[in-house]
C-alpha positions in Angstrom: 240.9 119.8 73.9 240.8 118.8 77.4 239.6 115.0 78.6 236.3 115.7 79.1 235.7 117.4 75.7 237.5 114.4 74.5 235.4 111.8 76.1 231.9 113.7 74.6 233.7 113.8 71.5 234.1 110.1 71.8 230.8 109.5 73.2 228.9 111.7 70.8 231.0 109.8 67.2 229.6 106.4 68.8 226.1 107.1 69.9 225.4 110.1 67.1 227.9 108.2 64.4 227.5 111.4 61.3 228.4 109.8 57.4 231.3 111.5 56.3 229.7 113.1 52.8 231.4 114.6 49.7 229.9 114.1 46.7 231.9 115.0 43.1 231.0 115.9 40.0 232.9 117.4 37.5 236.5 117.9 37.9 236.9 120.7 35.4 234.7 122.4 37.5 236.1 125.7 39.7 233.3 125.8 42.3 232.3 123.8 45.3 229.3 123.7 47.4 229.2 123.2 51.5 225.9 123.0 52.6 226.9 123.4 56.7 224.9 120.7 58.7 222.1 120.8 56.2 222.4 116.5 54.8 219.3 116.8 53.1 220.2 119.6 50.8 223.4 117.5 50.0 221.7 114.7 49.3 219.5 116.5 47.3 222.3 118.4 45.1 223.8 115.1 44.9 221.2 113.8 43.1 220.3 117.4 40.8 221.8 118.1 37.6 223.9 121.0 40.0 226.4 118.1 40.5 227.5 118.2 37.7 228.3 122.0 37.6 230.6 121.8 40.8 233.5 119.9 41.6 232.4 118.8 44.7 229.5 119.2 46.9 230.3 118.5 50.7 229.1 119.8 54.4 231.0 120.9 57.3 229.9 120.3 60.9 233.0 121.4 62.8 234.7 124.5 63.6 238.3 122.9 63.5 238.6 119.3 62.1 236.2 120.0 59.3 237.7 123.1 58.3 241.0 122.2 58.9 240.0 119.1 55.6 238.3 122.0 54.1 241.1 124.0 53.5 243.4 120.7 52.8 241.1 119.9 50.2 240.4 123.1 48.5 244.5 124.2 48.3 245.2 120.2 46.8 242.7 121.8 44.0 244.2 124.5 42.2 241.6 124.7 39.8 239.1 125.6 42.6 238.4 129.4 43.5 235.1 129.2 44.8 232.9 128.2 47.3 229.1 128.7 47.8 228.7 128.3 51.8 225.2 127.6 52.1 222.9 125.3 54.4 221.7 126.0 58.2 225.2 126.5 60.2 225.6 123.8 63.4 224.6 125.2 66.4 226.3 125.5 69.1 230.1 124.8 67.1 229.2 127.2 64.2 231.6 126.6 61.0 230.3 128.4 58.6 230.9 131.8 60.9 234.3 129.8 61.6 235.2 129.3 58.3 234.7 133.3 56.8 236.2 134.1 60.0 239.5 131.9 58.6 238.9 133.7 54.9 238.8 137.2 56.3 241.4 137.2 59.4 243.2 134.0 59.5 244.6 132.5 62.2 246.6 133.8 65.3 249.8 132.4 66.7 248.4 129.3 68.7 246.3 128.3 65.4 242.8 130.1 66.6 240.2 131.2 64.1 240.4 135.1 64.7 237.0 136.5 65.3 235.5 133.4 65.4 232.2 132.8 68.0 233.0 129.1 68.2 233.9 127.3 71.2 237.0 125.6 69.7 238.3 127.2 66.7 241.7 125.6 67.1 243.4 124.8 63.8 246.3 122.0 62.7 247.0 124.1 59.2 249.6 126.0 58.7 249.5 129.9 58.2 250.9 129.3 55.2 248.3 126.7 54.1 245.7 129.2 55.3 247.6 132.2 53.3 247.2 129.9 50.2 243.4 128.9 50.9 242.8 132.8 51.4 244.4 134.1 48.1 242.9 130.8 45.9 239.3 131.2 46.9 236.2 133.5 47.0 233.0 132.4 49.2 229.7 133.4 48.7 228.0 133.4 52.0 224.9 131.9 51.5 224.5 131.0 55.1 220.9 129.7 55.5 220.1 129.2 51.6 218.6 125.8 51.1 216.5 126.5 47.9 218.1 124.2 45.1 216.6 126.4 42.6 218.2 129.3 44.0 221.5 127.1 43.9 221.5 126.4 40.3 220.5 129.9 39.3 223.7 131.0 41.0 225.5 128.5 39.7 224.5 129.2 36.0 225.6 132.8 36.5 228.9 131.9 38.0 229.8 129.8 35.2 228.9 131.8 32.4 231.0 134.6 33.8 234.1 132.4 33.5 
């Protein structure tokens, strides 16, 4: 990033603080939910029976630091093998799109997510970490889905097929 982007990022953190929210459910579950920018959906999940069926529910707002954090978190818990990607993608940053591109294509020699349409899809994770992530999980692409009942049904189906 350049100096202007760094300053703009710092101003956003000060003027528009975003809570770091992750909710922990059943540590034995192999399923996680990523609600992208849908913070209300994340809060609704945390208050519903769904949280008892998944290991973690969280959000993803950036195509770089957010994905770095998500990848490291997932590979540190070998039980996790399914990510349900739902909610609305963040306009401009498109972290959902970038996460799918990372999963399908990996990163290039400059750590840029191959095929990403995001403005700054540069990661700090290594190619080895990305490869482990790609081999460990499957991503269920439900970007745009915000219906709790639909998510609950999907999780029940996944749990029955384990």
